[in-house]
N, C-alpha and C positions, 0 to 999 in steps of 0.2 A: 570249391566252386561246383555248380551243377553241370552235369555232362551236356545237357541241352544248350546251356549258354556257351560252352566251349565249341560245340559243333555249329551253333548259330553264328558265333563270331567268325568261324572259318568260312561258312557259306556266305556271310555278308561280304567278306573280302572277295569272294568269287563274283558276286553280283557287281561289286564296285569295279572289278577288273573288266567285266563285260561292258559296263557303262563307259569306262575309259576307252575300250576298244571301239565302241560305237562312235564316240566323240572324235577319235582320231580318224576313223574311216570317213566321217562326214567332212573333216577338214581336208584330207588328201583327195577327196572326190573331185575338188575343183581343178586339180592338176590334170584330170582326165577329160575335162570339158572341152567341147568344140565351140569356140567363141563365134558369135554372130558376125563379127567384123573380119572373119577368116584369119584372125591372128593365129600364127603357128603355135601349136602346143605339142610338145614332143610326145606326150602320152595320149593324145586324143584318139588314137586308133586302138587303144587297149581298153579292156573292161576295168572298172574301178573295183578293187578288192574289198571284201568285208568278211568278218568271221562271226560265227554264232557258236556260243558255248553250249554243246549238246548234252554232255554227260560227264559226271564226276564220280570217280571211284576212289574213296578215301578210307584208308585203314589207320586208325589212331590208337596208340597204346595209352592206357590210363589205369589208375588203381582206384578201387572203390573203398571209401572210408566209412560210409554210412548208407544204409538202405532204409528209407522211411516211407511207409505206406499211408501215413496220416494225411493224405491229400485227396483231392476230388477231381474227377474228370467230368466232362460234359456228357450228360445223358442224351445222346444224339436222337434216339428213337422217341423219347418222351418230349424233348424240346421240339422236334419236328412235328409231332402230333399236335402240340399246343399251338404252334404257328399255323398249322393247317386248319384247326378249328376256327381261329380268328378269320382266316382267309375265306372259308366257306360261309361264315356268317356275313362277312362284308359283301360278298358277291350277291347273296340272296337279298340283302338289305337294299341294294341300289338298283336291282332289276326293275322294281316298280317305278321309281322316279325316271329311269331312262325310257321306259315304255310310255310314260306320261309325256315326255318330251317328244317322242316319236308321234304320238297321237296329235300333239299340237301342230307339228309340221304337216302331217297329212291333212289336217283341217285347214290350215292356212294356205295350202296349195289350191284349195277350192277357189280362192279369189282370182287365180290366174286362168281359170276355165273361161273360154269365150261363152257369152250368154246366148241362150237359145232365142232366135228371133221370135218376137211376139206378133200375133195376128189378131185382127178384129173382124167382126162381121163374117162375110162370106169370102173374104180374101183368101186366096190359096196360101197355105202355110209355106213360109220360106225355109230354105235349108241352109245349113252351115256351109261356108266355102270349104274348098279342099284344105286350105291352110288352117282354118279354124278347126276342122275335124282332126287334122294331124296333130294340132296343138292339144286338143282334148285327149287324144290317144296317148300322147307323150306324157302328159301330166298323170293320167290314169296309170300308166306303166311305172312312173316314179313312185306314185302312192303304193302300188303293189310291192315295189322294192322295199319301201319302208315297212310295210306290213310283214314282209318276209324277215327283215332284220329284227323286228320286234318279236316275231315268233322264235327266231334263232337265239335270242337272248336267254330263253328258257331251255335251250338245248344242253343236255348234260355234258357233251364233249366241249362245247364252248365255255361253259362255266368251269369245267375242270382246267382248261388252259389258263383262264384268268386266276383260278385258285392257285395254280402252280407258280405263277409269276409272283404272287404275294407271298406264298409260303417260302419260296427260295430266297427272296430278298430279306424277309424277316429272320429266317434261320441263319443266313450269312451274317446279318448284323448281330444277332445274339451270339453266334460263335466268336465273332471278332471281339465283342465286349468281354466275353468270358476269358478268352486268351489274354486279354489285357488286364485281367484281375477283377473285372466287374461281375457282379452276381445278379444284376437286374437291368432292365431297360426302361427308359423314360416313356411315359404314356403318350406324350406328344410325338416322340420319335416313331412309335408304332402307328399312330394315326397318319402321320406324314407318309410313311411307307405304304400303308393301305391305300391312301388316296392316289399316290403316284402310280402304283401298279394297277389300280382300277382304271385310271385314265389311259395308261399304256395298253392294257389288255382289251378295253372296250373301244375307246375312241380311236386307237390306232389300227383297229381291225379294217382290212381292205374293203369289206362290204359297206361299213358305215362311212368310211371316207369317200367311197364312190357315190353313195346315196346323197351325201352332203354336197358333193361337187355337182351332181346332176340337178339337184334342187336349186342351187345357186344359179346355174347356167340358164334354166328355164325361167327363173324369176327375172333375171337381168334382160333376157331376150324379150320377154313380154312387156316388162316395165323397166326401162333403163334406170329409173330413179328408185327402184325397189330397195328396201332395206334388207340386204341379204345377210346382215349380221344376225338376223333372227334365225337363219338357217346355218349359222357358222358352228364350227367345232367348239368355239369358245362358249357358246350357249349351253352345249351339252356338258362341257367341263364345269361350268358354273353350277349347273343343276346337280352334278355329281358331288361337287365340293359342298354345296348346301346340304345334301343328304348326309354327308359325313359330319357336318357341323350340327345338324339336327340330332344325329345320334349322340354327339357329345352333350348337347343340351338335355337330352333324355337320360342323362347319367350313364351314357355309354353302354348300350346293349351289346354292341360289337366289341369295342375296346374300353374296358374299365380297369380300375386299379387292381381289382381282384385277379383277373386273368393275366394282367401284365406282370404282376408280382410272381406268378408261378410259370411265366413263359420260359425262363431259363431254368432247366432242371439239372441238378448235379448228381453224380454217381460216385459214392465214396469208395476209396481204396482201389481205384482202377489204375492210376498211374503212380509209379514210385519215383521219389526224388533220389537221384544218384549223386551223392557228394563225391567228387573226385579230387585227387591230389594235384590239381592244376589251377593256377590263376593265370590271367593274361600275361602278367609280367614274367611269371615263372615259365610260361609256355615259350616266350620269346628267347629265354636263355637255354632252353633244352637243346641237346644236339639233334641233328637232322634225323638220327636213327629213331627218334620218338615216333615219327610218322613212318609206319612200316612200309606203306606204299601209297602212291598217289598217281592216278591215271586220269587224264583229261582228254575228252573227245571233242574235237572242234570241227565244225563244218564250214568250209570256205564257200562264200557266195560271191557272185560278180554282178555289177550294175553298169548300165550304159546310159549316157546322156541321150535323150530323145528330143528332137526338134520337131515341132508341129506348127501349124498356122496360129494356134492359140497360145503357144508358149513352149517352154521346155521343162523337162522333168528328168529325174534320175530313176530309171526303172530297172527292175531285176532282169538280168540278161538271161536269154534262153540258153539252155544247155543242149 
């Protein structure tokens, strides 16, 4: 049996032990609860205990029967670089469509500007009221915010932050697939990850969310019947999704079969398979001396029931 499976089985049992501990702590926490009907509870003046498995130090005796280097490990550097290249292309590809959406919003805000009073003949020109002037200034300010957002979409630091989100999720997915014995990733999976992280990195940005909120507020205030969905985050999300779909229709300049096939890179001879003289059934029959030493570090935490006007909750007690 492989050594990594032996250790994995042991660690799995420790995780299961922590899960059982959490479940039991949840069950007994009710004994420490202060009931609303003032029903007496003998433990309600004490903190509810809970434990956290912090550290395991395990020394295991085993014997090596075979050492095989005919295996492959994940080439972390090459795989990361491949994920990063897709991320960089994706961000560059959607900047244009996003800026187009912003130009649309700036243009449509013009309809909420109060019109300049018209004069004829020798009549003295009328001026905007204070409220109308304030409205014009507010709309102009919102338009400037959108222009700044559009400009910042091309900021290297902003693009790098979005690149990183896509790269990290792609790499994590590739790593997980490789560890489960897969050597490739599905092209649809890559596109879904790219789209998800583009929306998260761009549409969840505080500046964009604030610009959308301000635009909707002025539109509703000027015209209560205004269709604010034109200024909603969903409209930007749909434009971004359409950009990804257009890329797919154009045979995938960002994500295509060629670069997806080489996304996960392997490195030969990095990891050795250690066959050991242990099977799960044999391990159970071994004397306790097989495990040379076992040290477990546990942290004890305490929780208290907190009653407020809005409800009650179990919060971590202050030490």
